[in-house]
C-alpha positions in Angstrom: 0.0 0.0 0.0 1.4 3.4 -0.8 2.7 5.2 2.3 0.3 8.1 1.9 -2.7 5.8 1.8 -1.4 3.8 4.7 -0.9 7.0 6.7 -4.4 8.2 5.8 -5.9 4.9 6.9 -3.9 5.0 10.1 -5.1 8.5 10.9 -8.7 7.5 10.2 -8.4 4.5 12.5 -7.0 6.6 15.3 -9.6 9.3 14.8 -12.4 6.8 14.8 -11.0 5.0 17.8 -10.8 8.3 19.8 -14.4 9.1 18.8 -15.7 5.7 19.8 -13.8 5.8 23.1 -15.4 9.2 23.9 -18.8 7.8 22.9 -18.2 4.8 25.1 -17.3 7.1 28.0 -20.3 9.3 27.5 -22.5 6.2 27.2 -21.2 4.9 30.5 -21.9 8.2 32.2 -25.3 8.4 30.7 -26.2 4.9 31.7 -24.9 5.4 35.3 -27.0 8.6 35.5 -30.0 6.8 34.1 -29.7 3.9 36.6 -29.3 6.4 39.4 -32.5 8.2 38.3 -34.4 4.9 38.0 -33.3 3.8 41.4 -34.3 7.2 42.9 -37.5 7.9 41.1 -38.7 4.7 39.4 -39.6 4.4 35.8 -41.2 7.4 34.0 -41.8 8.5 30.4 -38.8 10.8 30.7 -36.6 8.0 31.8 -37.9 5.7 29.1 -36.8 8.3 26.5 -33.4 8.5 28.2 -33.2 4.7 28.1 -33.9 4.7 24.4 -31.2 7.4 23.9 -28.8 5.2 25.9 -29.6 2.2 23.7 -28.9 4.4 20.6 -25.6 5.4 22.2 -24.7 1.8 22.8 -25.5 1.0 19.2 -23.3 3.8 18.0 -20.4 2.6 20.1 -20.8 -0.9 18.7 -21.0 0.4 15.1 -17.9 2.5 15.7 -16.0 -0.5 17.1 -17.1 -2.5 14.1 -15.9 0.3 11.8 -12.5 0.3 13.5 -12.2 -3.5 13.1 -13.1 -3.1 9.4 -10.4 -0.4 8.9 -7.8 -2.6 10.6 -8.7 -5.6 8.5 -8.7 -3.5 5.3 -5.2 -2.3 6.2 -4.0 -5.9 6.7 -5.5 -6.9 3.4 -3.9 -4.0 1.6 -0.5 -4.8 3.2 -0.8 -8.4 2.0 -1.8 -7.3 -1.5 1.2 -5.0 -1.7 3.6 -7.7 -0.4 2.2 -10.2 -3.0 2.6 -7.6 -5.8 6.2 -6.8 -4.7 7.0 -10.5 -4.7 5.5 -11.0 -8.2 7.3 -8.0 -9.7 10.6 -9.1 -8.1 10.1 -12.6 -9.5 9.3 -11.2 -12.9 12.4 -9.0 -12.9 14.6 -11.9 -11.9 13.1 -14.1 -14.5 13.6 -11.6 -17.3 17.1 -10.7 -16.2 18.0 -14.4 -16.2 16.4 -14.9 -19.7 18.5 -12.0 -21.0 21.6 -13.5 -19.3 22.5 -10.2 -17.7 25.7 -10.1 -15.7 25.3 -9.1 -12.0 26.5 -5.6 -12.8 24.1 -5.3 -15.8 21.2 -6.5 -13.6 22.1 -3.9 -11.0 22.2 -1.1 -13.7 19.0 -2.4 -15.3 17.2 -2.3 -11.9 18.2 1.3 -11.4 17.0 2.1 -14.9 13.7 0.4 -14.2 13.4 2.6 -11.1 13.8 5.7 -13.3 17.4 6.7 -12.6 19.3 8.4 -15.3 22.9 7.6 -16.4 24.5 10.2 -14.0 22.5 8.9 -11.1 23.2 5.3 -11.8 26.9 6.1 -12.1 26.9 7.9 -8.8 25.0 5.2 -7.0 27.3 2.5 -8.4 30.6 4.4 -8.1 31.2 3.9 -11.8 32.0 6.2 -14.8 29.0 7.5 -16.8 30.6 5.9 -19.9 30.6 2.5 -18.3 27.0 2.9 -17.3 26.1 3.9 -20.9 27.9 0.9 -22.3 26.1 -1.4 -19.8 22.7 0.1 -20.7 23.4 -0.4 -24.4 24.1 -4.1 -23.7 21.0 -4.4 -21.5 18.8 -2.8 -24.1 20.3 -5.1 -26.8 19.8 -8.2 -24.7 16.2 -7.2 -23.9 15.4 -6.2 -27.5 14.3 -2.7 -26.6 15.4 0.7 -27.8 15.9 2.5 -24.5 14.9 3.1 -20.9 11.3 3.9 -21.5 10.9 0.8 -23.7 12.5 -1.3 -20.9 10.0 0.0 -18.4 7.2 -0.5 -20.9 8.3 -4.1 -21.4 7.8 -4.9 -17.7 4.5 -3.0 -17.6 3.2 -5.1 -20.5 4.2 -8.2 -18.6 2.4 -7.0 -15.5 -0.7 -5.8 -17.3 -1.1 -8.7 -19.7 1.1 -11.7 -18.7 0.0 -13.6 -21.8 0.3 -11.3 -24.8 -2.4 -11.7 -27.4 -1.8 -11.9 -31.1 -4.2 -10.3 -33.5 -4.9 -13.7 -35.2 -5.5 -15.4 -31.8 -8.1 -12.8 -30.8 -9.8 -12.9 -34.2 -8.7 -9.3 -35.0 -7.4 -8.8 -38.6 
């Protein structure tokens, strides 16, 4: 899950928890007051209305607690989906790099290129000369059969979006 979305979900969970906790506290105080009034005065129409309001407060607290539970479960499911996607992407990258027979250095450079780094940034990160990185990128693009960095990224996006490429004949499209 993206960090911003996770942070937003976390804030919503905390805010909802605080509201439900305050509702629970107010409900407890309201119920104690109601019980004290019933013990002192007996049942009356006024106290029956207060009892109905107390029941509504209890229902609100329960609904709020269920909402918190749903938010936490949603966060867990999102975390799992992100972890699975990361694993799938990493496996796909390793598979393709192996198919292309990239050297460890080329695989490192290719990974930086996939992440959007330019030649200067890759050279700085790897402690290499820009000319070396350019030569490695040229070999990577040749092995992958692509024309440049954007085509390399598009290659992986195509794999992720449509793992089984369709041909025009197979789909009945002329």
